[in-house]
Phi, psi and omega in degrees: 000325179299319179297320180295318180299320179290318182294329184256014188296337179271355187292133165061014183272145177290133180271142179246136178294142178249154179300139184234141173274184184294123180292151176284164172275134184283139171257163177299324180296318180293317178302315181295320181295319180294316179298316181299315181290326176294318177302314182295320180295322177295312181297321183289323192225346184300144191304323180246112186297319181297320177292322178300319179294320179294320176297315180299314179297322184292310182289330175295319178294321178296321178297314181295327181282353180084016182295338182257000189299325185275358183271117178247349179270123178300322180296318178295320180298317178298319179294318181293319178297319177300315179298318181293320178297318181285345173293324178287313176209125185279087175260110185295343178271344185276128180199163173239137179227169181225135174222114184296345179286344178250080192245027178278135184277011188297186182285159181297141177213152180285132174293131177294137179295145178298143181295151176300137184288127176281335177232186181299138173278116185303318181295316179295321181294317178297332178275003184055035179054036175086349181276109185263334184196139167230143185200150171259115180271165177307145182083013179059047175259125174280137180238128179229123176254120179239117185260352180195150176253098181281169177304134186282067172289171181301317181290323179297314180294325178295323179293316178296317179300318179298322179296315179294322180293325178301327185258008190297336181270004176286158179271343180204166182223143170244122175253119186265109178249019185294337183246014186264119181262003175130200182152207186275128178305321178298330176287326173301315179298324179294316176302312181299334183293340176282343189247349182231156177299147178299144180086007177286127179282112186252336186194151169240152178233117181261131176251121187295317188296321182264343185073011184272144174238124179249144185251148179239135181230155172287161180234179176276093183272332184217110185296338179283340182050042186298332187256000191301326184239012180269150179297138179228134176242135172255136175259133182230162176215180175294338179279344178294121192214153164063242182299327177293328175289324179299314178301316179299315183291316179304314184281327178294317181290339175272003182055038183261339185227164167251127181260127182233132179139221183255160172299137186279178191291331176087042177240111185248342191276128174289155184234156168236145173277128180240126175286129178256003181082162177058028178089356182264146176224152175239134169268105189253113174298125188248351184207183179211145176283151175230110180290132183292346180262312183268342182061027176213196180217196186248012182302126177082339182253330185076183179260124179277125180291152174287327175231111184274136174197168176297144182304323182293340181258001190294320183297311181294322177298320179294317179300313180297321178299315180295317179300310183295320179296316180292321179297326180289342185254327189280147174244001180280119184298319181296317179292321178299319180297314182294319179293319179297316177299313181302317178296313183293322178298316181294316178299322180294326179284328180281323184228082183307137182270119180283127176242130181305141180301327180295324178291316179298319181299325181298332184276349182293147181146187182250129180237107184060239180264006183247148180239134177254127180234162180238124178224122178052049178062025178231132178276144174228150177229143176281120177278172177299131185102350175094355180288146176277133176239129176291141175258125181257125183292134168255340173198188179296336186235353184245137186221158169239156174281143185299322186246020181212120188253015185263359184214146173241132181254131179236125176274138176291158183305326180265009178059031181268346178203161173245129174258127179253120177248123183264160186290348176267005178099349180290137182231136176219154180230141179233129181273154176291142176286000000 
């Protein structure tokens, strides 16, 4: 596994721009040398040899036709080469870049993978190892937003484990991959290990140059197995790419998750950085995943969501899906009440219920120690301690407090009393003074 982690360390990772000095002016000799070395690198290592040959022929033909003659900017040349390669086949991982600090004209060579970190990676640590948010949503839904899969160092795995443990008492989970562009396959396997039994075969990785296929399995990540049988929803967008797609595909094919959102980007091929000389580098996809169930991958097609919706609506759609699914299964009255409230509260925030101003005006007054007032067609009630709380309509006569989800207030038809029903089933009524 250590060898696989090193070999795949460049796979699916988000690239970061580096500071650049003034680029050199391109000569015809340099353009030809870069194209020749790029052609050779494609033939030597690109995942599909037939496609590599077509790409090589295309950029070679463009060079001979003089299509690159007017390009003197190295940055522009790198962009044009990337566009031309993707014209033959749109591989989102395939690209050419330029860095003037690497200006040796030598022969193409594979960039050595960065060594495994013996200590914390400062950049990864500042990114909190990709974990951007954990939260308990209404209805006891755990929410985890993961924007990147960093190398699975001890500290990285401890951070991910802590996130899952924080949400372990939830009844369901939403994992948000809408902003995740990829990362290290072993970290993808580690995430999957919280949701699948240990030893589950989730993916194979084929390398064209060696003909070797390596397999990935889940491990025992959490001895409590708190999430093994709980409902899990993944949120996706068009930005969901690469390693985030692998996690989605691995879990979808195991029928372990429901995917809600948009079709993903469609990038499956791992990449290696290859020096092309003269400051140019190529990110060359060298292999392809093979799912043990479908025997294929998501390259070019992306992951199709089980419930399609705009990415911006995916979180609320997922919450409503979880509420309705749980309501259809539970027979516990207390749980049904809490789930119904969570659903109704969310619907009220998404689709505000219009209540006539005349009806709202009827409810104003003093009830016990609390006063209900109307300001700009909005009801407010004084909470304990004297703070004003906005009342959000759930119907013409039923309201919730804006910042408190444990009670529902119902005005009687003649506005003579308020009945307060709490989420634990306790009910009390207060008459108007």
